[in-house]
VOFIZA-76355 format. One record per residue (C-alpha): x, y, z; residue in three letters. Coordinates in steps of 0.05 Angstrom, whole numbers. Layout:
# VOFIZA-76355
+--------+--------+--------+------+
:   east :  north :     up : type :
+--------+--------+--------+------+
:      X :      Y :      Z :  ALA :
...
+--------+--------+--------+------+
//
This chain:
# VOFIZA-76355
+--------+--------+--------+------+
:   east :  north :     up : type :
+--------+--------+--------+------+
:     -2 :      6 :      4 :  UNK :
:     23 :     63 :    -24 :  UNK :
:     42 :    121 :     42 :  UNK :
:    -16 :    164 :      5 :  UNK :
:    -69 :    103 :     12 :  UNK :
:    -38 :     96 :     79 :  UNK :
:    -49 :    166 :    108 :  UNK :
:   -114 :    159 :     75 :  UNK :
:   -139 :     98 :    113 :  UNK :
:   -108 :    132 :    174 :  UNK :
:   -151 :    195 :    159 :  UNK :
:   -210 :    152 :    151 :  UNK :
:   -211 :    110 :    207 :  UNK :
:   -191 :    175 :    255 :  UNK :
:   -258 :    209 :    231 :  UNK :
:   -299 :    152 :    244 :  UNK :
:   -276 :    145 :    307 :  UNK :
:   -279 :    218 :    318 :  UNK :
:   -352 :    204 :    301 :  UNK :
:   -364 :    151 :    349 :  UNK :
:   -337 :    197 :    397 :  UNK :
:   -382 :    255 :    391 :  UNK :
:   -447 :    214 :    377 :  UNK :
:   -452 :    203 :    467 :  UNK :
:   -446 :    279 :    475 :  UNK :
:   -504 :    287 :    425 :  UNK :
:   -541 :    231 :    465 :  UNK :
:   -524 :    269 :    523 :  UNK :
:   -560 :    335 :    503 :  UNK :
:   -623 :    302 :    480 :  UNK :
:   -630 :    256 :    545 :  UNK :
:   -628 :    326 :    580 :  UNK :
:   -666 :    362 :    543 :  UNK :
:   -724 :    301 :    555 :  UNK :
:   -711 :    298 :    626 :  UNK :
:   -713 :    373 :    628 :  UNK :
:   -790 :    358 :    602 :  UNK :
:   -806 :    305 :    644 :  UNK :
:   -788 :    346 :    709 :  UNK :
:   -824 :    404 :    681 :  UNK :
:   -888 :    352 :    672 :  UNK :
:   -875 :    322 :    741 :  UNK :
:   -882 :    390 :    776 :  UNK :
:   -936 :    421 :    734 :  UNK :
:   -978 :    353 :    755 :  UNK :
:   -957 :    379 :    826 :  UNK :
:   -982 :    441 :    821 :  UNK :
:  -1055 :    414 :    787 :  UNK :
:  -1056 :    367 :    847 :  UNK :
:  -1045 :    421 :    893 :  UNK :
:  -1092 :    466 :    873 :  UNK :
:  -1153 :    416 :    875 :  UNK :
:  -1137 :    393 :    940 :  UNK :
:  -1137 :    467 :    963 :  UNK :
:  -1199 :    485 :    922 :  UNK :
:  -1219 :    431 :    968 :  UNK :
:  -1192 :    437 :   1034 :  UNK :
:  -1175 :    515 :   1034 :  UNK :
:  -1090 :    539 :   1045 :  UNK :
:  -1093 :    530 :   1123 :  UNK :
:  -1117 :    450 :   1122 :  UNK :
:  -1086 :    419 :   1067 :  UNK :
:  -1024 :    369 :   1078 :  UNK :
:   -975 :    341 :   1037 :  UNK :
:  -1002 :    271 :   1045 :  UNK :
:  -1055 :    297 :   1009 :  UNK :
:  -1016 :    335 :    956 :  UNK :
:   -981 :    267 :    938 :  UNK :
:  -1039 :    224 :    939 :  UNK :
:  -1072 :    279 :    894 :  UNK :
:  -1014 :    274 :    850 :  UNK :
:  -1002 :    202 :    851 :  UNK :
:   -939 :    205 :    862 :  UNK :
:   -879 :    179 :    912 :  UNK :
:   -858 :    224 :    974 :  UNK :
:   -791 :    223 :    947 :  UNK :
:   -816 :    251 :    887 :  UNK :
:   -852 :    307 :    923 :  UNK :
:   -789 :    336 :    957 :  UNK :
:   -750 :    328 :    893 :  UNK :
:   -792 :    395 :    868 :  UNK :
:   -817 :    418 :    937 :  UNK :
:   -776 :    423 :   1014 :  UNK :
:   -840 :    437 :   1044 :  UNK :
:   -921 :    453 :   1056 :  UNK :
:   -909 :    522 :   1046 :  UNK :
:   -866 :    522 :    989 :  UNK :
:   -918 :    480 :    952 :  UNK :
:   -972 :    527 :    974 :  UNK :
:   -934 :    588 :    955 :  UNK :
:   -920 :    557 :    884 :  UNK :
:   -989 :    546 :    880 :  UNK :
:  -1016 :    611 :    893 :  UNK :
:   -959 :    654 :    849 :  UNK :
:   -978 :    604 :    789 :  UNK :
:  -1057 :    615 :    803 :  UNK :
:  -1036 :    695 :    795 :  UNK :
:   -988 :    690 :    751 :  UNK :
:  -1043 :    660 :    701 :  UNK :
:  -1093 :    709 :    715 :  UNK :
:  -1052 :    766 :    703 :  UNK :
:  -1042 :    728 :    637 :  UNK :
:  -1108 :    722 :    621 :  UNK :
:  -1130 :    794 :    639 :  UNK :
:  -1072 :    821 :    596 :  UNK :
:  -1105 :    783 :    537 :  UNK :
:  -1175 :    802 :    550 :  UNK :
:  -1159 :    876 :    554 :  UNK :
:  -1113 :    878 :    493 :  UNK :
:  -1142 :    940 :    451 :  UNK :
:  -1188 :    956 :    514 :  UNK :
:  -1173 :   1035 :    536 :  UNK :
:  -1221 :   1067 :    570 :  UNK :
:  -1213 :   1061 :    632 :  UNK :
:  -1288 :   1047 :    649 :  UNK :
:  -1285 :    987 :    600 :  UNK :
:  -1224 :    961 :    628 :  UNK :
:  -1249 :    960 :    695 :  UNK :
:  -1322 :    933 :    679 :  UNK :
:  -1282 :    867 :    635 :  UNK :
:  -1236 :    849 :    690 :  UNK :
:  -1296 :    846 :    750 :  UNK :
:  -1342 :    806 :    693 :  UNK :
:  -1287 :    765 :    664 :  UNK :
:  -1267 :    740 :    737 :  UNK :
:  -1336 :    731 :    762 :  UNK :
:  -1352 :    699 :    696 :  UNK :
:  -1295 :    656 :    710 :  UNK :
:  -1301 :    622 :    769 :  UNK :
:  -1372 :    599 :    742 :  UNK :
:  -1342 :    563 :    685 :  UNK :
:  -1275 :    539 :    730 :  UNK :
:  -1309 :    523 :    795 :  UNK :
:  -1234 :    494 :    825 :  UNK :
:  -1203 :    567 :    795 :  UNK :
:  -1265 :    606 :    844 :  UNK :
:  -1251 :    568 :    904 :  UNK :
:  -1180 :    584 :    903 :  UNK :
:  -1196 :    658 :    888 :  UNK :
:  -1243 :    647 :    951 :  UNK :
:  -1180 :    621 :    996 :  UNK :
:  -1132 :    666 :    971 :  UNK :
:  -1180 :    724 :    986 :  UNK :
:  -1189 :    697 :   1059 :  UNK :
:  -1120 :    669 :   1078 :  UNK :
:  -1075 :    724 :   1057 :  UNK :
:  -1059 :    782 :   1016 :  UNK :
:  -1034 :    753 :    946 :  UNK :
:  -1099 :    758 :    909 :  UNK :
:  -1116 :    829 :    938 :  UNK :
:  -1042 :    849 :    921 :  UNK :
:  -1060 :    827 :    845 :  UNK :
:  -1122 :    859 :    844 :  UNK :
:  -1098 :    921 :    878 :  UNK :
:  -1043 :    933 :    810 :  UNK :
:  -1101 :    915 :    764 :  UNK :
:  -1152 :    972 :    786 :  UNK :
:  -1096 :   1025 :    808 :  UNK :
:  -1076 :   1053 :    741 :  UNK :
:  -1144 :   1053 :    707 :  UNK :
:  -1174 :   1082 :    769 :  UNK :
:  -1133 :   1139 :    772 :  UNK :
:  -1135 :   1156 :    695 :  UNK :
:  -1209 :   1154 :    694 :  UNK :
:  -1210 :   1204 :    751 :  UNK :
:  -1155 :   1247 :    712 :  UNK :
:  -1192 :   1241 :    654 :  UNK :
:  -1264 :   1257 :    685 :  UNK :
:  -1289 :   1196 :    670 :  UNK :
:  -1294 :   1177 :    748 :  UNK :
:  -1321 :   1218 :    806 :  UNK :
:  -1297 :   1192 :    873 :  UNK :
:  -1259 :   1227 :    943 :  UNK :
:  -1217 :   1168 :    954 :  UNK :
:  -1169 :   1120 :    911 :  UNK :
:  -1173 :   1067 :    972 :  UNK :
:  -1245 :   1070 :    978 :  UNK :
:  -1256 :   1066 :    894 :  UNK :
:  -1203 :   1001 :    899 :  UNK :
:  -1244 :    972 :    961 :  UNK :
:  -1305 :    985 :    920 :  UNK :
:  -1290 :    944 :    857 :  UNK :
:  -1238 :    897 :    893 :  UNK :
:  -1297 :    881 :    945 :  UNK :
:  -1353 :    873 :    895 :  UNK :
:  -1308 :    830 :    846 :  UNK :
:  -1285 :    782 :    902 :  UNK :
:  -1356 :    777 :    933 :  UNK :
:  -1393 :    773 :    860 :  UNK :
:  -1345 :    706 :    858 :  UNK :
:  -1361 :    673 :    916 :  UNK :
:  -1433 :    689 :    897 :  UNK :
:  -1428 :    644 :    833 :  UNK :
:  -1376 :    590 :    867 :  UNK :
:  -1430 :    584 :    914 :  UNK :
:  -1484 :    589 :    855 :  UNK :
:  -1535 :    636 :    888 :  UNK :
:  -1530 :    675 :    834 :  UNK :
:  -1562 :    673 :    763 :  UNK :
:  -1503 :    692 :    698 :  UNK :
:  -1528 :    765 :    690 :  UNK :
:  -1491 :    769 :    764 :  UNK :
:  -1428 :    790 :    739 :  UNK :
:  -1457 :    850 :    695 :  UNK :
:  -1497 :    875 :    749 :  UNK :
:  -1441 :    873 :    790 :  UNK :
:  -1395 :    915 :    754 :  UNK :
:  -1457 :    963 :    728 :  UNK :
:  -1465 :    980 :    801 :  UNK :
:  -1395 :    978 :    808 :  UNK :
:  -1389 :   1032 :    758 :  UNK :
:  -1447 :   1072 :    781 :  UNK :
:  -1406 :   1077 :    853 :  UNK :
:  -1345 :   1106 :    815 :  UNK :
:  -1385 :   1168 :    777 :  UNK :
:  -1420 :   1137 :    711 :  UNK :
:  -1492 :   1144 :    701 :  UNK :
:  -1540 :   1097 :    711 :  UNK :
:  -1551 :   1085 :    633 :  UNK :
:  -1478 :   1080 :    607 :  UNK :
:  -1460 :   1042 :    674 :  UNK :
:  -1504 :    985 :    648 :  UNK :
:  -1480 :    999 :    575 :  UNK :
:  -1417 :    989 :    588 :  UNK :
:  -1432 :    930 :    630 :  UNK :
:  -1460 :    898 :    587 :  UNK :
:  -1416 :    891 :    538 :  UNK :
:  -1374 :    845 :    576 :  UNK :
:  -1429 :    810 :    616 :  UNK :
:  -1413 :    744 :    574 :  UNK :
:  -1338 :    740 :    595 :  UNK :
:  -1302 :    688 :    586 :  UNK :
:  -1313 :    667 :    523 :  UNK :
+--------+--------+--------+------+
//
């Protein structure tokens, strides 16, 4: 065999060897991606199970054993993701609030009028409590056990109330009282719907009365609220 042929054979062997050497690295990357996706699914499943337990039992009464049973996982799996009961409860509350924030941003897209924005938020939350009772129950437990939900709603309503007041759209003397009006009406409207105490029109009625309290006349308040009385779609 000539020297050139020998060198060519050596290069081919080296190339083949190099390809074989790289394959495990490619496999490791893929395995890491699969493992990460599996961990995300497992965590999401744990959170979904925890939401259902909290909705049924409340934040204070639920236990780690109930979370594990609802999720159908081993105790060790639970502790791979959460160190204690408080951490999973905090994660559940934050997950619910993040989802609510994203949903509100979606339904408010393109809505500029402060009165319509407030009516949309109120009607959306109250109507969603009917369509998703587990979500509604979670909201009520969050309302009664901590500041999470109240703070989230404060942020959503505060800017629109200020904008409406500055534009002369609203007429009220106290921003704090206006915030309590719209937050309280929304939360207690949700409670009535979760407990099946009112008709589906309740969301529109609540929004209209809140808008009247903020200074709109009765006919306009009803007209604005009616635009959003059938949400979410």
